[in-house]
matplotlib code that plots the C-alpha trace (Angstrom):
import matplotlib.pyplot as plt

x = [-8.2, -6.5, -6.1, -4.4, -1.7, -2.1, -1.1, 1.7, 3.5, 3.3, 5.2, 7.5, 8.8, 8.9, 11.1, 13.3, 13.3, 14.7, 17.3, 18.6, 18.8, 20.3, 23.1, 23.9, 24.4, 26.5, 28.6, 28.5, 29.8, 32.8, 34.0, 33.7, 35.5, 38.4, 38.8, 39.1, 41.3, 43.5, 44.0, 44.8, 47.1, 48.7, 49.0, 50.7, 53.4, 54.0, 54.1, 56.6, 58.9, 59.3, 59.5, 62.3, 63.8, 63.1, 61.3, 59.6, 61.1, 60.4, 59.7, 60.6, 60.9, 63.9, 62.4, 62.8, 65.7, 67.3, 66.1, 67.4, 70.3, 71.0, 73.7, 73.4, 76.4, 78.4, 80.2, 83.7, 87.1, 89.3, 92.9, 91.1, 94.2, 98.2, 98.2, 99.5, 97.0, 98.7, 98.0, 99.2, 98.2, 98.2, 101.5, 103.4, 107.0, 109.4, 109.8, 105.7, 105.1, 106.3, 106.3, 106.1, 108.0, 109.6, 113.0, 112.9, 110.1, 107.4, 103.8, 101.3, 100.0, 97.1, 96.3, 95.2, 94.8, 92.6, 93.4, 91.7, 92.7, 94.7, 97.5, 100.4, 104.1, 105.0, 101.6, 101.3, 99.6, 99.9, 102.2, 103.7, 105.3, 107.9, 110.6, 113.2, 111.5, 111.9, 115.3, 116.9, 115.4, 117.4, 120.4, 120.2, 119.5, 122.5, 124.9, 124.4, 124.2, 127.5, 128.5, 128.0, 130.4, 133.6, 133.1, 133.7, 136.6, 138.0, 137.9, 139.6, 142.2, 142.8, 143.1, 145.8, 148.0, 148.1, 149.1, 151.9, 150.5, 148.8, 150.0, 150.0, 148.4, 145.7, 144.9, 144.9, 142.7, 140.3, 139.9, 139.5, 136.3, 134.9, 135.0, 134.3, 131.1, 130.0, 129.9, 127.8, 125.4, 124.9, 124.4, 121.6, 120.0, 119.7, 118.2, 115.5, 115.0, 114.6, 111.6, 110.0, 111.0, 112.4, 115.9, 115.6, 112.1, 114.1, 116.6, 113.9, 112.9, 109.8, 109.9, 107.4, 106.0, 104.7, 106.6, 104.8, 104.7, 104.7, 103.9, 107.3, 105.3, 102.2, 99.4, 96.5, 96.6, 96.9, 97.3, 97.2, 99.1, 98.7, 96.3, 96.1, 98.5, 100.4, 104.0, 106.1, 109.8, 111.6, 111.6, 108.3, 105.5, 102.7, 101.2, 101.0, 101.4, 100.6, 100.7, 99.0, 99.7, 101.8, 100.3, 101.2, 100.2, 102.9, 102.5, 103.8, 105.1, 105.9, 109.1, 108.0, 106.2, 108.9, 110.9, 107.1, 107.5, 108.7, 109.0, 106.4, 103.4, 99.7, 98.1, 94.7, 93.7, 90.1, 90.1, 87.0, 85.9, 85.4, 83.2, 83.1, 85.7, 88.2, 91.9, 95.0, 98.9, 102.4, 104.8, 107.9, 110.1, 110.7, 112.5, 115.9, 115.4, 113.0, 110.8, 110.7, 107.3, 106.0, 109.0, 107.9, 109.1, 107.5, 106.9, 106.0, 102.8, 102.0, 98.3, 96.9, 93.5, 93.9, 90.8, 90.4, 89.0, 92.5, 93.9, 97.7, 97.3, 93.8, 94.1, 95.0, 93.9, 95.4, 96.4, 99.5, 98.7, 102.1, 100.3, 97.8, 95.3, 91.6, 88.5, 84.9, 83.8, 81.0, 81.0, 79.5, 76.0, 75.5, 75.2, 72.6, 72.5, 70.0, 69.9, 73.1, 73.1, 74.1, 72.4, 73.0, 70.5, 70.5, 69.0, 67.3, 65.7, 62.2, 60.9, 59.1, 61.3, 61.3, 63.6, 62.8, 65.6, 65.9, 68.2, 70.6, 71.9, 76.5, 79.1, 81.4, 84.8, 86.3, 85.8, 88.7, 88.3, 84.6, 84.3, 83.3, 84.5, 82.1, 81.0, 77.4, 75.9, 74.3, 76.1, 74.6, 74.9, 78.2, 77.8, 75.0, 73.5, 74.4, 72.5, 76.1, 74.2, 70.8, 70.6, 69.1, 66.6, 65.7, 64.9, 62.7, 60.6, 60.5, 59.7, 57.1, 55.2, 55.4, 53.6, 50.9, 50.4, 49.7, 46.4]
y = [8.4, 10.8, 14.0, 11.3, 11.2, 14.2, 16.0, 13.1, 14.3, 17.7, 17.3, 14.6, 17.7, 20.1, 18.1, 17.2, 21.0, 21.5, 19.1, 20.2, 24.2, 23.1, 21.5, 23.7, 26.5, 23.9, 23.4, 27.5, 27.8, 25.3, 26.9, 30.3, 28.9, 27.7, 30.5, 32.3, 29.8, 30.0, 33.9, 34.0, 31.9, 33.7, 36.9, 34.8, 33.6, 37.1, 38.8, 35.8, 36.3, 40.2, 39.8, 37.2, 37.9, 41.4, 41.2, 44.6, 47.2, 51.1, 53.7, 57.5, 60.3, 62.4, 65.8, 62.6, 61.3, 65.0, 65.8, 63.0, 63.3, 59.8, 59.4, 57.2, 56.0, 53.0, 50.6, 52.3, 50.1, 51.5, 50.3, 48.5, 47.6, 47.4, 51.3, 53.0, 55.5, 58.5, 62.1, 65.4, 68.8, 71.2, 73.8, 75.7, 75.9, 78.5, 80.5, 81.2, 82.1, 85.8, 88.4, 91.9, 93.7, 98.0, 98.7, 101.8, 102.3, 104.4, 105.0, 103.2, 105.9, 104.0, 100.2, 99.5, 95.5, 93.2, 89.3, 87.8, 89.9, 88.4, 90.9, 90.9, 91.3, 94.8, 96.1, 98.6, 97.1, 100.5, 103.7, 104.7, 107.7, 109.2, 112.5, 110.0, 109.4, 112.6, 113.4, 110.1, 112.0, 115.1, 114.0, 111.5, 115.2, 116.7, 114.6, 113.8, 117.3, 117.7, 114.7, 116.6, 119.5, 116.6, 115.0, 118.1, 118.7, 115.4, 115.6, 119.1, 118.0, 114.9, 116.4, 119.1, 116.8, 114.6, 118.0, 117.9, 121.5, 120.3, 118.7, 115.1, 115.9, 117.5, 115.2, 112.2, 114.3, 115.0, 111.5, 110.4, 113.2, 112.3, 108.5, 108.8, 111.1, 108.8, 105.5, 107.5, 108.7, 104.9, 103.9, 106.7, 105.5, 101.4, 102.6, 105.0, 102.0, 99.9, 102.2, 102.2, 105.7, 106.7, 108.1, 110.0, 111.4, 112.8, 114.2, 116.2, 117.8, 115.2, 115.2, 112.9, 112.2, 108.5, 105.6, 102.7, 99.0, 96.6, 92.6, 91.1, 88.0, 87.1, 85.7, 86.5, 88.5, 85.8, 87.9, 91.8, 92.5, 96.5, 99.4, 102.1, 105.1, 102.4, 102.2, 99.5, 99.0, 97.9, 94.1, 94.1, 91.3, 93.5, 91.4, 87.6, 86.7, 83.5, 82.1, 78.9, 78.3, 75.3, 74.1, 70.3, 67.8, 67.5, 63.8, 62.5, 59.0, 56.4, 54.6, 51.6, 52.2, 54.0, 51.3, 51.2, 55.0, 56.6, 59.1, 58.8, 56.7, 57.8, 59.6, 60.0, 62.1, 63.8, 67.4, 67.6, 70.9, 69.5, 66.9, 63.5, 64.9, 62.6, 64.5, 62.7, 63.9, 62.2, 62.1, 64.2, 64.1, 61.7, 63.6, 62.3, 62.9, 62.0, 64.2, 63.4, 62.4, 60.8, 59.6, 60.3, 61.4, 64.3, 63.3, 66.0, 65.0, 67.8, 67.4, 67.2, 68.2, 71.5, 72.9, 76.9, 76.4, 74.7, 77.0, 76.0, 74.2, 72.6, 68.7, 65.8, 62.1, 60.6, 56.7, 56.2, 53.8, 51.2, 48.3, 48.1, 45.7, 47.8, 45.7, 46.9, 48.9, 51.2, 53.7, 52.6, 54.3, 52.0, 49.3, 48.0, 45.2, 42.9, 40.4, 38.1, 39.5, 42.4, 44.6, 47.2, 49.0, 48.3, 51.9, 51.7, 55.4, 54.6, 55.9, 58.4, 59.6, 57.9, 56.3, 52.2, 50.8, 46.8, 45.2, 42.9, 40.1, 41.3, 39.5, 41.7, 41.2, 44.5, 47.8, 50.6, 54.6, 54.4, 52.1, 48.6, 45.8, 43.4, 40.8, 40.1, 37.0, 36.2, 37.3, 40.9, 42.7, 45.0, 48.8, 48.8, 51.3, 51.5, 53.8, 55.4, 56.4, 56.5, 52.7, 52.4, 54.7, 52.7, 49.8, 51.8, 53.0, 49.4, 48.1, 50.7, 50.1, 46.2, 47.2, 49.5, 46.7, 43.5, 45.6]
z = [69.8, 66.7, 69.6, 72.0, 69.0, 68.0, 71.5, 72.5, 68.8, 70.7, 73.8, 71.6, 69.3, 72.0, 74.3, 71.2, 70.8, 74.3, 74.6, 70.8, 72.3, 75.9, 74.1, 72.0, 74.4, 76.4, 73.3, 72.6, 76.4, 76.2, 73.2, 75.0, 78.2, 76.4, 73.9, 76.9, 78.8, 75.8, 75.5, 79.2, 78.7, 76.1, 77.9, 81.1, 78.2, 77.0, 80.5, 81.5, 78.2, 78.9, 82.6, 81.9, 78.7, 78.2, 74.3, 74.1, 72.9, 74.8, 71.9, 72.6, 70.7, 69.5, 72.0, 75.0, 73.9, 73.6, 77.0, 78.9, 77.4, 76.3, 74.1, 71.3, 69.0, 67.8, 70.0, 70.8, 71.6, 73.9, 75.9, 79.3, 80.0, 79.5, 81.3, 84.2, 86.0, 86.8, 88.2, 87.9, 86.3, 83.5, 83.3, 80.9, 79.9, 82.1, 79.0, 78.5, 82.1, 83.1, 85.9, 85.3, 87.4, 87.9, 87.9, 90.5, 92.9, 91.5, 92.1, 90.3, 87.9, 86.0, 85.2, 81.9, 82.1, 84.0, 85.0, 81.6, 79.5, 76.2, 75.8, 73.2, 73.6, 74.4, 74.9, 77.7, 81.3, 83.2, 83.4, 86.9, 88.3, 90.4, 90.3, 89.8, 86.4, 84.9, 87.2, 84.8, 81.0, 82.2, 83.3, 80.1, 78.0, 80.0, 79.5, 75.5, 75.1, 77.1, 74.8, 71.8, 73.2, 74.3, 70.2, 69.0, 71.2, 70.8, 66.9, 66.9, 69.0, 67.0, 64.2, 65.5, 67.5, 64.0, 62.2, 64.8, 66.2, 69.0, 72.0, 73.1, 76.9, 75.5, 72.7, 75.9, 77.9, 74.9, 74.3, 78.0, 79.2, 75.6, 76.4, 79.7, 79.2, 76.5, 78.2, 81.0, 78.1, 76.4, 81.0, 80.8, 77.2, 78.5, 81.6, 79.7, 77.3, 80.2, 81.8, 77.9, 77.3, 74.0, 74.3, 70.9, 72.0, 75.2, 72.9, 71.0, 74.2, 75.0, 78.8, 80.2, 83.5, 83.4, 82.0, 80.7, 81.6, 78.7, 78.5, 77.8, 76.1, 74.3, 76.6, 79.4, 82.2, 84.8, 88.3, 88.8, 92.2, 92.4, 93.0, 91.2, 93.6, 95.3, 95.6, 94.6, 95.2, 92.8, 91.4, 93.2, 91.4, 89.4, 86.9, 86.0, 82.6, 81.0, 77.3, 76.9, 73.3, 75.0, 77.7, 78.2, 81.2, 83.9, 85.3, 88.3, 87.7, 90.7, 90.6, 90.1, 87.2, 85.6, 83.6, 81.6, 80.6, 77.4, 75.1, 72.2, 74.2, 74.6, 77.1, 77.6, 80.5, 82.0, 83.3, 85.8, 84.5, 81.5, 82.9, 80.0, 77.5, 77.3, 76.0, 74.6, 74.3, 73.6, 75.9, 74.5, 78.0, 81.0, 83.9, 85.6, 89.3, 91.6, 93.6, 97.3, 98.9, 97.4, 95.4, 91.8, 88.5, 86.1, 83.0, 80.3, 77.5, 74.9, 74.8, 70.8, 71.0, 73.2, 74.5, 75.1, 78.5, 79.4, 82.7, 84.2, 87.1, 86.7, 88.6, 85.7, 86.0, 83.2, 81.9, 79.9, 77.4, 77.5, 75.7, 72.8, 74.0, 72.6, 73.5, 72.5, 75.9, 76.7, 79.9, 82.9, 82.4, 79.6, 81.0, 83.4, 86.0, 87.0, 89.1, 87.8, 84.3, 82.7, 80.0, 77.3, 75.2, 71.4, 69.7, 66.1, 64.5, 63.0, 59.6, 62.1, 63.4, 67.0, 68.6, 69.8, 72.7, 73.0, 75.8, 75.0, 77.4, 77.8, 79.4, 81.5, 81.6, 83.3, 84.1, 84.5, 84.2, 84.2, 81.1, 81.0, 78.4, 77.6, 75.1, 74.1, 74.7, 71.4, 68.4, 67.1, 63.6, 63.2, 63.4, 65.9, 68.0, 71.3, 74.0, 75.5, 78.5, 80.5, 81.2, 84.2, 83.1, 80.1, 82.3, 84.5, 81.9, 80.2, 83.2, 83.9, 80.6, 81.2, 83.9, 82.7, 79.6, 82.1, 83.4]

ax = plt.figure().add_subplot(projection="3d")
ax.plot(x, y, z, "-o")
ax.set_aspect("equal")
plt.show()
């Protein structure tokens, strides 16, 4: 009887232990399942926020920012309305351009300048040679020597006439001959000076075989239209020189807009050769006669921030500011669209030197001349830094990063 009772007690304890272990195992499994489900919910919730709100931050090193040419700056304000769009080209005043010619037909002995050279007023550009150059010098020298003799004869006849011992006829003849040769001598001197030859040197017996061609203005050689040995006719263009010191924007304003244009107005313009650089100018002259086909008026504007690479004839795309309506704006490349929404990237530099980029939704107002005016959908701190370029690249990198984190 005692053994039976002991056996029953052992079986009962075993069953209780097994039941307890089974319940504990079931509870632990349920808790694990709940935790797994909760983690999955949190992961899906974070993913949804990133996809729809772009809550993640894209991090780039300074080197990556430089290589990708991502410009970072504060938001600028510019005139997005109240302007006239015009075209034109760069030009210089007439007194800043020169065509160099020779006063007589001659051969090009040597050329001392090439296109692009900077030259000063009076600098020698070339030498010409011709027998007439020598003839002009010898004629001058002979005439000058004759003038010396006639001047002495004139002074002698005048003295005798004044003293009453000479005839009036001899005196008048001496005076006439002296005046005639004196005028001829002055004429030869002027011709020699036009040729760049010093009459003083010729009087000293220094007869030269070549004459210098000099620059009439300071500037740059724009064109060389002759070759060594070439014969050039009188007044044939040999060199073209331009002085870009007073280069300006020559704009064409259509008849319908001319009433809005006046002196002193600001002009903002771009030149294709200078890429994204904006130049500014101020109108100083409005034309008074129309050009035909199309009917437009010349408007001249003095450039305020001149660039050394500006060359007359460059095409200009400009805006004449007629009203001062400033709005916050960014280059079009700084704004990207996703669905119905528009975004820009706010940039912030971290302590370790990397850059963090976070997209912020904006409301686009209008786009003009490569810039987009906008307002932030939510209030944002002042003087915040913005990526002024590469918005679509930054967005692509952010989506790529989100996709990698989702795995």
